[in-house]
C-alpha positions, 0 to 999 in steps of 0.5 A, spaced: 802 530 893 805 530 900 811 526 900 816 523 894 819 516 895 824 513 890 828 507 888 835 508 889 839 504 884 837 507 877 832 511 879 835 517 884 842 515 883 846 512 877 851 507 880 852 503 874 859 506 872 861 503 879 858 497 878 861 496 870 868 498 873 867 492 878 864 486 874 869 488 868 875 487 872 872 481 875 872 478 868 879 480 867 882 477 873 878 471 871 881 471 863 874 471 860 870 475 855 869 482 858 861 483 859 859 489 856 857 495 860 850 496 857 849 489 859 851 489 866 847 496 866 840 492 865 842 488 871 844 492 876 836 493 878 836 485 879 842 485 885 849 483 886 847 476 884 845 477 877 851 482 876 856 476 878 852 471 874 855 475 868 862 473 870 860 466 872 854 464 868 857 456 869 856 456 877 849 455 880 847 462 884 847 457 891 854 454 890 859 456 895 864 458 890 858 463 887 857 465 894 864 467 895 865 471 889 858 475 890 861 477 897 867 479 894 864 483 889 860 486 895 866 488 899 869 491 893 864 495 892 862 497 899 870 499 899 869 504 894 862 505 893 862 512 889 868 513 885 864 514 879 857 515 882 852 520 883 845 523 882 842 523 876 843 529 872 837 534 874 835 530 880 839 535 885 835 541 883 829 537 884 831 534 891 832 542 893 825 544 890 822 539 894 826 541 900 824 548 899 817 546 899 817 542 905 815 536 901 819 530 904 823 525 900 825 518 901 828 511 899 825 505 899 830 500 896 832 492 896 839 495 897 842 492 903 842 498 909 850 498 909 851 499 902 845 504 902 847 508 908 854 508 906 852 511 899 847 516 902 853 519 906 858 518 900 854 523 896 851 528 903 844 526 903 843 522 909 841 528 913 837 530 907 833 524 906 827 523 910 826 515 910 830 509 908 827 503 908 831 497 906 830 490 906 833 488 913 827 493 916 821 488 913 819 481 913 817 482 905 821 486 900 818 489 894 814 487 890 810 486 897 807 493 899 810 492 906 816 497 905 811 502 902 806 502 908 813 502 913 816 508 909 809 512 909 808 510 916 815 513 918 814 520 915 806 520 918 803 520 910 798 516 908 801 511 902 795 515 898 799 521 898 805 518 897 809 519 890 813 512 888 819 512 882 822 506 880 825 503 874 823 495 875 816 492 874 817 490 882 817 497 884 811 499 880 807 493 883 809 495 890 807 502 890 800 500 886 799 495 891 800 501 897 795 505 893 801 510 891 802 514 885 807 511 881 812 514 876 816 508 871 823 512 871 824 509 863 831 513 864 834 508 869 836 501 869 830 498 865 831 489 865 832 486 859 826 482 860 821 488 861 823 493 857 819 492 851 812 494 853 813 499 859 805 500 859 804 493 861 807 495 868 801 499 869 804 505 872 801 511 873 805 515 869 812 514 865 818 519 865 824 518 860 828 524 863 829 527 870 826 533 866 820 530 865 820 527 872 820 534 875 815 537 871 810 531 873 812 532 880 811 539 880 804 538 877 802 532 882 805 536 888 802 543 886 795 540 885 795 537 891 797 544 895 792 548 891 
């Protein structure tokens, strides 16, 4: 293959600890039972709304009060975006190996651009990342393939020559729809409703560790270059 594209949270970068810290602090401020970290982790890939809903289950997500809490959550997160966040263990060597082989890597995420850019800057990845596609860049977000097509276009590589790695069904659906080679990152933030039968996601490959991911990418890249 000629390029590797990643989902962001739960695939490339382990952001859960910062989300857990913020949500649990919001629980303490509210005076309610503190939500378990493992449960928060399963909601990270579902976005801010799902995480804040853990603190305020009694509020409708369209309610102005709920939206205010959601915005406060985002503001707190944006102000300290990488306190306990880093790449998943083993991901730094993988990115370095791709760069050494002149294989571009990039990100296709449903995370807002202002947060995605701040996170990449905090981890010194901005200049290394060949493409970043966020919701603001497209009309339809994942699971629609539009973001995948845009990312491939921006790096001038055909979608079918790209690998896409993600930890949510919408990641795999979007990658498959764009005819990319899809890898399910089972080490990531698998949503509770979809984690029982990972084969049902119909990914081309399932990896349980970053080491397995690195091995799989090596095989695919080497195959494409021989």
